[in-house]
C-alpha positions in Angstrom: 13.5 15.4 11.6 9.9 15.5 12.7 7.3 14.6 10.2 4.5 17.1 10.4 0.7 17.0 9.8 -0.7 13.5 10.0 2.1 12.0 12.0 2.2 15.0 14.3 -1.5 14.5 15.0 -0.6 11.3 16.8 0.9 13.2 19.6 -2.5 14.8 20.3 -4.4 11.5 20.4 -2.0 9.4 22.4 -4.2 9.6 25.5 -7.1 7.9 23.7 -5.2 6.1 21.0 -2.8 3.2 20.9 -1.3 3.9 24.3 -4.4 4.8 26.3 -6.9 2.1 25.3 -4.9 -1.1 25.5 -6.6 -1.9 28.8 -10.0 -0.7 27.7 -13.2 -2.6 28.6 -13.8 -5.4 26.1 -17.3 -6.2 27.3 -18.7 -5.4 23.8 -17.0 -8.7 22.7 -17.8 -12.0 24.3 -14.5 -13.8 23.3 -11.6 -13.0 25.7 -8.5 -11.7 24.1 -5.6 -14.2 24.6 -2.7 -11.9 23.8 -0.4 -9.9 26.1 0.9 -6.4 26.4 4.4 -5.6 27.5 6.4 -2.4 28.1 9.8 -2.6 26.5 11.9 0.5 27.3 8.8 2.7 27.0 7.5 1.0 23.9 4.1 -0.9 24.1 4.4 -4.3 22.6 1.2 -6.2 21.8 1.7 -9.9 21.3 -1.4 -11.5 19.7 -2.3 -15.2 19.4 -3.5 -16.9 16.2 -7.1 -16.6 17.4 -8.9 -13.3 16.8 -11.4 -11.4 18.9 -14.2 -11.7 16.3 -16.8 -14.4 17.1 -18.6 -16.0 14.2 -20.7 -13.4 12.4 -18.7 -10.4 13.8 -16.2 -10.1 11.0 -16.3 -7.6 8.2 -17.9 -8.2 4.9 -18.1 -6.0 1.9 -20.7 -5.0 -0.7 -19.9 -3.7 -4.2 -21.1 -0.1 -4.1 -19.7 1.1 -7.4 -17.8 0.0 -10.4 -16.4 2.5 -12.9 -15.0 1.2 -16.3 -15.8 -0.3 -19.6 -14.1 -2.6 -22.0 -15.0 -0.4 -25.0 -17.0 2.8 -25.8 -16.5 6.2 -24.2 -12.7 6.5 -23.7 -13.3 8.3 -20.4 -14.4 4.9 -18.9 -11.8 2.7 -20.6 -8.7 2.5 -18.4 -5.2 1.4 -19.4 -3.2 1.2 -16.2 -4.7 2.6 -12.9 -1.9 3.6 -10.5 -3.8 5.9 -8.2 -7.3 6.5 -6.8 -8.2 9.3 -4.4 -11.6 10.5 -3.0 -12.2 14.2 -2.6 -14.0 15.9 0.3 -17.2 16.0 -1.7 -16.9 12.4 -2.7 -15.5 13.0 -6.2 -13.3 10.1 -7.3 -9.9 10.9 -8.9 -8.3 8.2 -11.0 -4.8 8.4 -12.4 -4.4 6.4 -15.7 -0.7 6.0 -16.2 -1.0 4.6 -19.7 -3.0 7.7 -20.8 -1.0 10.0 -18.5 -4.1 11.7 -17.2 -6.4 12.2 -14.2 -10.1 11.4 -14.7 -12.6 12.8 -12.3 -15.9 11.1 -11.5 -18.8 12.0 -9.3 -20.1 9.7 -6.5 -22.3 7.8 -8.9 -19.4 7.1 -11.3 -20.3 9.7 -13.9 -17.3 11.2 -15.7 -17.0 15.0 -14.8 -13.7 16.1 -16.4 -10.2 14.9 -17.4 -7.0 16.7 -16.1 -3.6 16.7 -17.7 -2.5 14.5 -20.5 0.8 13.2 -22.0 3.4 15.9 -22.4 6.1 17.9 -20.8 4.3 21.2 -20.3 2.7 22.6 -17.1 -0.1 20.3 -16.0 1.0 17.4 -18.3 2.5 14.1 -17.3 4.9 11.5 -18.5 4.0 7.8 -18.9 6.1 7.1 -15.8 4.3 9.4 -13.4 3.8 7.6 -10.2 0.1 8.3 -9.5 -1.8 10.9 -7.6 -2.3 11.8 -4.0 -4.8 14.1 -2.3 -4.2 16.7 0.4 -6.6 17.4 3.2 -7.6 20.6 1.4 -8.5 18.7 -1.7 -5.5 19.7 -3.8 -3.5 17.0 -5.7 0.1 16.1 -5.9 1.5 14.0 -8.7 5.1 12.8 -8.6 6.5 12.5 -12.1 10.2 11.7 -12.4 9.8 11.1 -16.1 9.4 14.9 -16.4 11.8 15.5 -13.6 9.3 17.1 -11.2 6.6 16.8 -8.5 3.4 18.6 -9.5 0.9 20.3 -7.3 -2.5 21.2 -8.8 -6.0 22.0 -7.7 -8.9 19.5 -8.0 -10.1 21.5 -11.0 -6.7 21.2 -12.7 -5.1 24.5 -12.0 -1.3 24.2 -11.8 -0.2 25.3 -8.3 3.5 24.7 -8.6 6.2 22.1 -9.0 9.5 20.9 -7.6 12.4 19.6 -9.6 13.0 15.9 -8.8 15.5 13.3 -10.1 16.8 9.8 -9.4 20.1 11.1 -8.1 18.9 10.9 -4.5 17.8 7.3 -4.8 15.3 5.2 -6.8 11.7 6.0 -5.7 10.2 2.7 -4.6 6.9 4.0 -3.4 5.1 7.4 -2.8 2.3 8.5 -0.5 0.8 11.7 0.8 1.4 13.2 4.2 -2.0 15.0 3.9 -0.7 18.5 4.6 0.6 19.4 1.2 3.7 17.2 1.1 4.5 13.7 -0.1 6.4 10.7 1.4 8.8 8.8 -0.8 10.8 5.6 -0.1 14.2 5.9 -1.8 16.6 3.0 -2.5 20.2 2.8 -3.7 20.2 1.4 -7.2 23.7 2.0 -8.4 23.2 5.5 -9.8 22.4 7.5 -6.7 24.5 10.2 -5.2 23.3 9.9 -1.6 25.7 7.9 0.7 22.9 7.7 3.4 21.2 5.1 1.2 24.0 2.6 2.1 22.2 2.1 5.4 18.8 1.2 3.9 15.8 2.8 2.2 15.2 6.4 3.2 11.7 7.4 3.9 11.7 11.1 3.0 9.1 13.8 3.4 9.1 16.5 0.6 7.1 19.6 1.6 5.3 21.9 -0.8 8.2 24.3 -0.4 10.5 21.6 -1.7 12.3 21.0 1.5 13.2 17.4 2.3 13.5 15.7 5.7 14.3 12.1 6.6 11.5 10.5 8.6 13.1 7.1 9.1 15.7 4.8 7.6 14.0 1.5 6.7 16.2 -1.7 6.8 17.7 -2.9 3.6 15.5 -4.8 1.2 16.8 -8.1 -0.3 14.4 -8.3 -3.2 16.2 -6.1 -5.9 19.7 -4.8 -6.2 22.2 -3.8 -8.9 24.8 -6.2 -10.3 26.9 -3.7 -12.2 24.6 -2.2 -14.7 22.0 -5.0 -14.4 19.1 -5.2 -11.9 18.8 -8.5 -10.1 15.5 -9.7 -8.5 15.0 -12.1 -5.6 11.5 -13.2 -4.8 10.3 -14.5 -1.4 12.8 -12.2 0.4 12.3 -9.5 2.9 11.1 -6.0 1.8 10.2 -2.9 3.8 6.5 -2.2 3.9 4.8 1.0 5.3 1.6 3.0 5.2 0.3 6.2 6.6 -3.4 6.5 7.2 -5.6 9.6 7.4 -4.7 10.0 11.1 -2.5 8.3 13.6 0.8 6.5 13.4 3.1 5.6 10.5 3.1 1.8 10.2 6.3 0.0 9.1 7.6 -3.5 9.0 9.8 -6.0 7.2 7.8 -8.7 5.3 9.8 -11.7 6.6 8.8 -10.9 10.2 5.2 -10.5 11.4 6.1 -7.4 13.4 4.4 -4.1 12.7 6.0 -0.9 14.1 3.9 2.1 15.0 6.0 5.3 14.7 5.4 8.8 16.2 5.9 12.2 14.7 9.7 12.0 14.9 9.9 8.5 13.3 10.7 6.7 16.5 8.9 3.5 17.4 6.1 4.0 20.0 4.4 0.6 19.7 4.8 -2.8 18.2 2.2 -5.4 17.1 3.1 -9.0 16.6 1.3 -12.2 15.6 2.5 -15.8 15.2 3.6 -16.6 11.7 5.3 -20.0 11.3 8.0 -20.1 8.6 6.8 -21.6 5.3 9.7 -23.1 3.3 9.8 -22.6 -0.5 9.7 -26.0 -2.2 10.9 -27.0 -5.7 7.3 -27.3 -6.6 6.7 -23.7 -5.5 9.6 -22.5 -7.7 8.3 -24.4 -10.7 4.8 -22.9 -10.2 6.1 -19.4 -9.8 8.3 -19.6 -12.9 5.3 -20.8 -14.8 3.1 -17.9 -13.6 5.9 -15.4 -14.5 6.3 -16.9 -17.9 2.5 -16.6 -18.6 2.5 -13.0 -17.3 5.4 -12.0 -19.5 3.8 -13.7 -22.5 0.6 -11.7 -22.0 2.8 -8.6 -22.2 3.9 -9.6 -25.6 7.6 -10.4 -24.9 9.4 -12.7 -27.2 10.3 -16.2 -26.0 14.0 -15.2 -25.8 13.2 -12.1 -23.8 11.0 -14.2 -21.5 13.8 -16.7 -21.0 16.2 -14.0 -20.0 13.8 -12.5 -17.5 13.2 -16.0 -15.9 16.9 -16.7 -15.8 17.5 -13.4 -14.0 15.3 -14.4 -11.1 16.5 -15.8 -7.8 14.6 -16.9 -4.7 14.7 -16.9 -1.0 14.3 -20.1 1.0 11.0 -19.2 2.9 7.9 -17.2 2.1 7.5 -13.8 3.7 5.3 -13.6 6.8 3.0 -11.0 5.1 2.7 -9.2 1.9 1.9 -5.6 2.7 0.5 -3.2 5.4 -2.4 -0.8 5.1 -4.1 1.6 7.5 -7.8 0.9 7.7 -10.8 2.8 9.1 -11.0 3.9 12.7 -7.4 3.4 13.4 -7.3 -0.3 12.4 -4.3 -1.9 10.8 -4.7 -4.4 7.9 -2.0 -6.9 7.0 -2.2 -8.8 3.8 -1.4 -12.5 3.9 0.8 -14.4 1.4 -1.1 -16.5 -1.1 -0.5 -20.1 -1.7 1.0 -20.3 -5.2 -1.4 -23.0 -6.2 -4.2 -20.5 -5.6 -2.7 -17.8 -7.8 -4.3 -18.0 -11.3 -2.4 -15.1 -12.9 0.5 -13.0 -11.7 -0.3 -9.3 -11.6 2.8 -7.5 -13.0 1.0 -4.1 -12.6 1.7 -4.6 -8.8 5.0 -3.6 -7.3 7.4 -6.6 -7.4 7.2 -7.0 -3.6 3.4 -7.1 -3.6 2.7 -9.7 -6.3 2.2 -12.6 -3.8 -0.7 -11.1 -1.9 -3.7 -13.2 -1.0 -7.2 -11.8 -0.9 -7.2 -12.4 2.9 -6.1 -9.6 5.2 -5.6 -9.7 9.0 -7.4 -6.9 10.9 -6.1 -5.4 14.1 -8.1 -2.8 16.1 -6.7 0.6 17.2 -5.3 -1.1 20.3 -3.3 -3.6 18.3 -5.4 -6.6 19.1 -6.0 -9.2 16.3 -9.7 -9.1 15.4 -9.7 -11.8 12.6 -9.3 -12.2 8.9 -11.3 -10.5 6.1 -11.5 -11.4 2.4 -11.4 -8.9 -0.4 -12.4 -9.9 -4.0 -9.9 -11.8 -6.1 -7.7 -9.5 -8.3 -8.8 -6.4 -6.3 -6.0 -4.1 -5.1 -7.1 -1.7 -2.4 -5.7 1.8 -2.9 -7.4 4.1 -0.5 -9.9 4.1 2.4 -12.5 6.8 2.6 -14.7 6.6 5.6 -16.1 3.0 5.7 -15.4 2.3 2.1 -12.3 1.1 0.3 -11.6 2.1 -3.3 -9.2 0.2 -5.5 -8.3 -1.4 -8.9 -9.9 -4.6 -10.0 -8.8 -6.6 -13.1 -11.0 -8.9 -15.0 -10.0 -12.1 -16.7 -8.5 -10.2 -19.6 -6.6 -7.8 -17.4 -8.9 -4.9 -18.1 -8.9 -2.4 -15.3 -11.8 -1.0 -13.4 -12.3 1.2 -10.3 -14.3 -0.5 -7.6 -15.7 0.9 -4.4 -16.5 -1.6 -1.6 -18.6 -0.6 1.4 -17.6 -2.2 4.7 -20.4 -4.1 6.4 -19.7 -4.6 10.2 -20.7 -8.0 11.6 -23.2 -8.7 14.4 -22.3 -9.8 17.9 -21.6 -13.6 18.0 -24.0 -16.0 19.6 -22.1 -19.2 19.3 -21.3 -21.3 22.3 -17.6 -20.4 22.1 -18.5 -16.8 22.4 -20.8 -16.9 25.4 
């Protein structure tokens, strides 16, 4: 089935997008791109080298434009667990606090305007397991909440616009996102209690429209990070996991984390382009395993688990033999693609269990590819910062301090200046 709205927009921009500009003039950059472009059965495949197009000084940097949050005082500014950030057409910032089961709305300066929802089962209320919030192109909000068994649609002012019954019977929801046009995307996985035989093939990426109708966009390959062993869930770190993201416009990006291969998909879910970059395999050593178990033990201890419960959690873990090639994908500004690198375990001070299991190994360094699929170079985001949404040339996300207190941070992108080094002349 065809995915509408944002993915459908791709068909209108092909002539000037990924297909049409692969051979564009690169005179604005003085370093020659060393990659290649191939046509494989009508699919454009961009093979990059390890060296990016950015010369010294041309890379992105960021300035901290806004921080919202406090460790005490007005409860509107004290966050428990931030699971969603969105930016409205007028610049208003919407923050979903899962612990409080509410949406807090701030103006562009970070001043609290209003709070929507609250914990409960009634209209406009949310359960503690609500997945977050997503914003449509018209400014309305959608909040998936399987704890209350429904997906909620509401206005930016909090008016309840409708809901759809939702359950786990069709598969476990691994991740949600917006399609921008009033619907949501959900990645569903077989977890032993589903009633959908299609999940045997892999994770289904489903679009749920505002009318409640569902359509399958693509079947993602099977993950090897979590599965059911009878009634118990088993976890395997350093294994492959589907990753995907849909930006404001343009293609759906998908990939499996063990292979540095990003697929660009059109409105019907079919592959229209592929981006690759060298990623030598990095074996997992015994020292890596000891370090990871120690990080996990410290994280579980901070959660207040008993020593016995921590031991059971640690003993339930298993591990792959090599690290993934990347951690996750994200659509960036102006059609760029961002790919998060895997951190060295020796560089991880604390394990962030508020992240999805498959995203806990992310480094602050991201690879940036332009709209043509060419590797530009790496960019660094602050430690313990999780980017959640791009709005124009700014990225908004969650930052945790040394005591795991959560804040909303806005980072403005600062483009670099043309390189003047000898290697770029």
